[in-house]
Each structure stands twice: as structure tokens, then as C-alpha cells.
C-alpha positions as MATLAB code, in Angstrom:
seq = 'MFDALKEKNRTVGWIRDFFEKNGKGCNAVVGISGGKDSSIVAALCVEALGKDRVIGVLMPNGVQSDIDAAKLLVSHLEIKHYIVNIKDAVDGLKAALPFELSDQSRANLPPRIRMSTLYAVSQSHNGRVANTCNLSEDYVGYSTRYGDSVGDFSPCSGYTVTEMRQIGKVLGLPDELVYKAPSDGLCGKTDEDNLGFTYAELDRYIREGVIENQASKEKIDRLHKINLFKLSLMPSFDPGIGIAVK';
ca = [
    -105.562   74.831   88.855;
    -103.105   75.149   85.978;
    -103.909   77.929   83.517;
    -102.112   76.709   80.402;
    -102.842   79.812   78.332;
    -101.572   82.139   81.041;
     -98.422   80.075   81.546;
     -97.801   79.858   77.807;
     -97.998   83.636   77.536;
     -95.734   84.135   80.552;
     -93.149   81.773   79.074;
     -93.256   83.488   75.690;
     -92.665   86.807   77.442;
     -89.756   85.335   79.378;
     -88.124   84.057   76.175;
     -88.438   87.478   74.559;
     -86.925   89.119   77.617;
     -84.051   86.624   77.668;
     -83.147   87.380   74.068;
     -83.412   91.118   74.600;
     -80.876   90.860   77.417;
     -78.714   87.960   76.245;
     -78.625   88.059   72.479;
     -80.744   90.717   70.851;
     -81.411   89.623   67.293;
     -80.009   86.133   67.899;
     -81.689   82.915   66.821;
     -83.043   80.133   69.016;
     -81.484   76.755   68.198;
     -83.577   73.758   69.260;
     -82.706   70.087   69.040;
     -85.810   68.423   67.590;
     -86.391   64.835   68.691;
     -90.026   64.479   67.676;
     -91.187   64.375   71.288;
     -93.452   66.791   73.106;
     -90.757   68.749   74.951;
     -88.663   69.802   71.959;
     -91.875   70.431   69.996;
     -93.283   72.694   72.714;
     -90.029   74.583   73.252;
     -89.669   75.179   69.514;
     -93.285   76.374   69.277;
     -92.805   78.739   72.224;
     -89.684   80.171   70.575;
     -91.560   80.686   67.310;
     -94.287   82.621   69.107;
     -91.718   84.642   71.038;
     -89.272   85.411   68.230;
     -90.963   84.577   64.943;
     -90.337   81.506   62.794;
     -87.442   83.151   60.946;
     -85.412   83.244   64.169;
     -85.840   79.595   65.170;
     -83.603   76.814   63.830;
     -84.446   73.176   64.407;
     -81.741   70.510   64.401;
     -82.687   66.876   63.838;
     -79.914   64.526   64.957;
     -80.584   60.853   64.201;
     -77.993   58.312   65.284;
     -78.086   56.167   62.172;
     -81.722   55.256   61.517;
     -84.266   56.996   63.760;
     -87.574   55.148   63.707;
     -89.643   58.176   64.712;
     -87.871   60.869   62.695;
     -91.121   61.513   60.819;
     -92.456   63.088   64.032;
     -89.523   65.518   64.080;
     -90.083   66.337   60.410;
     -93.780   66.895   61.128;
     -92.877   69.447   63.786;
     -90.526   71.548   61.639;
     -93.050   71.433   58.803;
     -95.887   72.454   61.137;
     -93.887   75.402   62.514;
     -92.351   76.248   59.103;
     -88.905   76.720   60.618;
     -85.497   76.341   59.038;
     -83.900   73.051   60.010;
     -80.876   70.855   59.536;
     -80.620   67.081   59.658;
     -77.255   66.016   61.089;
     -76.674   62.289   61.424;
     -74.351   61.782   64.387;
     -73.626   58.088   63.802;
     -70.153   58.595   62.321;
     -69.179   60.865   65.216;
     -70.462   58.375   67.808;
     -68.796   55.412   66.099;
     -65.581   57.369   65.564;
     -65.215   58.247   69.229;
     -66.025   54.693   70.296;
     -63.340   53.398   67.940;
     -60.790   55.965   69.145;
     -61.120   55.075   72.809;
     -58.585   52.441   73.941;
     -61.104   50.640   76.158;
     -64.626   49.252   76.094;
     -67.249   51.793   77.124;
     -69.476   51.026   80.083;
     -73.195   50.642   79.354;
     -73.880   54.020   80.938;
     -71.155   55.750   78.939;
     -72.416   54.152   75.742;
     -75.964   55.369   76.416;
     -74.901   58.928   77.285;
     -72.447   59.437   74.433;
     -75.049   60.312   71.740;
     -76.777   63.027   73.844;
     -73.410   64.652   74.525;
     -72.471   64.589   70.857;
     -75.889   66.033   70.032;
     -75.216   68.945   72.383;
     -71.852   69.561   70.704;
     -73.713   69.576   67.405;
     -76.244   72.104   68.671;
     -73.479   74.451   69.786;
     -71.710   74.082   66.425;
     -74.938   75.139   64.712;
     -75.573   77.886   67.254;
     -72.156   79.504   67.036;
     -72.312   79.425   63.245;
     -75.800   80.969   63.093;
     -75.729   83.683   65.761;
     -77.729   81.473   68.072;
     -78.627   80.553   71.618;
     -79.239   76.880   72.441;
     -82.565   75.989   74.035;
     -82.697   73.466   76.847;
     -85.791   71.284   76.432;
     -85.985   69.549   79.836;
     -89.127   69.646   81.966;
     -89.540   69.678   85.754;
     -90.573   66.016   85.993;
     -87.406   64.816   84.251;
     -85.177   67.194   86.178;
     -86.690   66.170   89.516;
     -85.525   62.561   89.115;
     -82.392   63.318   87.096;
     -83.731   61.817   83.882;
     -81.311   63.606   81.586;
     -77.704   63.352   80.481;
     -75.313   65.707   82.215;
     -73.613   67.923   79.600;
     -76.035   66.446   77.085;
     -79.716   67.324   77.027;
     -79.466   68.772   80.547;
     -77.687   71.936   79.386;
     -78.267   74.902   77.088;
     -78.296   78.698   77.158;
     -81.890   79.144   78.284;
     -84.493   76.779   79.723;
     -88.108   77.872   79.187;
     -89.877   74.736   80.417;
     -87.849   73.344   83.323;
     -90.493   74.652   85.735;
     -93.360   72.667   84.198;
     -94.302   69.041   84.786;
     -95.076   66.598   81.978;
     -98.797   67.001   82.667;
     -98.517   70.784   82.435;
     -96.354   70.588   79.303;
     -99.062   68.649   77.507;
    -101.606   71.319   78.389;
     -99.288   74.030   77.046;
     -98.778   71.977   73.887;
    -102.529   71.887   73.314;
    -102.811   75.649   73.790;
    -100.014   76.113   71.244;
    -102.038   74.130   68.712;
     -99.453   71.408   68.191;
    -100.559   68.119   66.590;
    -101.835   65.565   69.117;
     -99.357   62.961   67.874;
     -96.544   65.178   69.141;
     -98.134   66.345   72.392;
     -99.279   62.896   73.503;
     -96.467   60.801   72.077;
     -95.160   58.378   74.720;
     -91.989   59.973   76.162;
     -88.827   58.075   75.286;
     -85.127   58.857   75.543;
     -84.549   57.376   72.085;
     -81.590   55.409   73.401;
     -82.793   52.008   74.542;
     -86.117   51.389   72.814;
     -88.145   51.760   76.007;
     -90.453   54.526   77.174;
     -89.422   56.850   79.988;
     -91.999   55.293   82.288;
     -90.660   51.792   81.551;
     -87.182   52.936   82.528;
     -88.246   54.900   85.579;
     -90.584   52.287   87.004;
     -93.412   54.740   87.727;
     -95.717   56.940   85.679;
     -95.374   60.653   85.042;
     -98.895   61.058   86.406;
     -97.690   59.666   89.745;
     -94.548   61.774   89.676;
     -96.314   64.994   88.701;
     -98.918   64.694   91.454;
     -96.174   63.958   93.977;
     -94.215   67.028   92.857;
     -97.195   69.400   92.915;
     -99.324   68.004   95.746;
     -96.982   65.808   97.761;
     -99.446   62.949   97.295;
     -98.529   59.465   96.093;
    -100.344   56.206   96.784;
     -97.709   53.679   95.762;
     -95.055   53.506   98.489;
     -92.564   51.749   96.230;
     -92.890   54.538   93.673;
     -92.431   57.165   96.395;
     -89.257   55.518   97.637;
     -87.855   55.277   94.114;
     -88.700   58.909   93.314;
     -87.170   60.142   96.574;
     -84.000   58.137   95.955;
     -83.610   59.336   92.366;
     -84.229   62.938   93.378;
     -81.601   62.788   96.112;
     -78.844   61.118   94.106;
     -79.361   63.366   91.080;
     -79.516   66.761   92.790;
     -75.937   67.405   91.667;
     -77.190   67.674   88.071;
     -79.193   70.766   89.011;
     -76.379   72.466   90.905;
     -73.538   74.623   89.707;
     -70.183   72.876   89.568;
     -68.556   73.048   93.018;
     -65.498   75.268   93.037;
     -62.865   75.817   95.674;
     -62.590   79.404   96.903;
     -59.087   79.985   98.285;
     -60.216   83.326   99.699;
     -62.483   81.775  102.322;
     -60.859   81.883  105.726;
     -57.914   83.974  104.577;
     -57.562   87.296  106.348;
     -57.089   90.195  103.954;
     -54.874   92.980  105.292;
];
């Protein structure tokens, strides 16, 4: 049984402890997409630090069809925010490269530029960047390496999508944010369309090891295996291993 109130309080305490040890008096900087994850992380930071120490950053790439959801969130939480349109940066880099980007590179470029934007805001406002990934996404590698997969602290990477929604309700966030269909905002499809299975299936498999659809199980297992590198520290060669020290 998942106790959303208890877990919300534990997470708030963890955020406070992180800032005491890794940036006392610093601000939390959160990229606000309008989805449940960034909304919940921002709300947790507000409860942990106070609204005056949380900065939201909205980063449309040209026209963002659901930007009203992001604006609703910052208005609901009453936090300071910036709107930074990254289109010129994305287009500029594409134009500067002397080759045609692959489809994967083209899709991952905006999230990486968004992360650069978050760190520009953070370093100019005495901040720490929040990672907004959840356990379900991380388990199957549904994030962009050095894009939305990174940050300075990650309060919700241990919670599944199902659990995140319960925490969102406890936080009193608007239903249209908590239950908005998850989407990467890159290709016009929902996460579940792209993944080929539902988060309900994935979450039950993660927590209980139970899944009825064999095709979904095989896909989840494959994605988890090939994306484990995203959750690991960068491999580094240690020249001291095997060398006798006299």
C-alpha cells in the first residue's frame, strides 16, 4: 500500500536536507513543462523551501500548444518564473552543423538545450537544478541523456507514475496537471504511444513483478537492459588498478 501523504512528507524532508548540505539558502530551479512530473517536483520544492526560493523556467521551442498548463502551474504555486523560447538556439545549432542531423539527434537536441538553459538560470540565481524524472521513465530509459535525465538533485526518481499522481493529489495540484496524458513534447505523441505499453502495466511490473502481456514484458525488459547505462556513472579508466605501489 502506497501512503502518498507519508511519502510526500519524506520527500519534502529530503529536499530540505539536500539544500542544507548542498546549498544552504540556494534556490531550486525547475524546468516547467506543464506535465505532472515538473508540476509535482516544483510543488514539493515550494513546500520544502518556500515559494520565494523556487524558480520555474518555461522553455517552449517555438509555439508550445500546452504552454497554458505550465503557466497554470506557476500561477497556482505563485513562484517566480521565466519564459525562454529555445527555438533560435535549436535552429542556430542545426544551421551551424555541417551535416544533416539524424532523427534521434534532432529529437534530443531541444532537451539538451533546455538543460543548458536551466543551468544558465541556476548559476545566475544562486540555484540548484531539479531533475524531474520518475522511476517508470528511468526504468525504460525514457529520457534524454544530458537533457532531462540530469540535474543537481532528483526528488522523484524513486516513484512510479502511479505513485506520482497520488503525491500530486496530496499536494493539492489541479487535476488537469496531475492527470494530463504524459508526453515528451517532441513528436506529438503520448509517452504510452511511443513506448507501446501503458504506465499502469509498467508500474505494476516494477513494483509487483506481474505483467499479463508477454509482448509488453519483453519490450520493457529489452528497454531496461539497453538503457541501464543512462543510470550509471560515466565509466572511467583507473590506471592505478593492478599497479604495485612501492
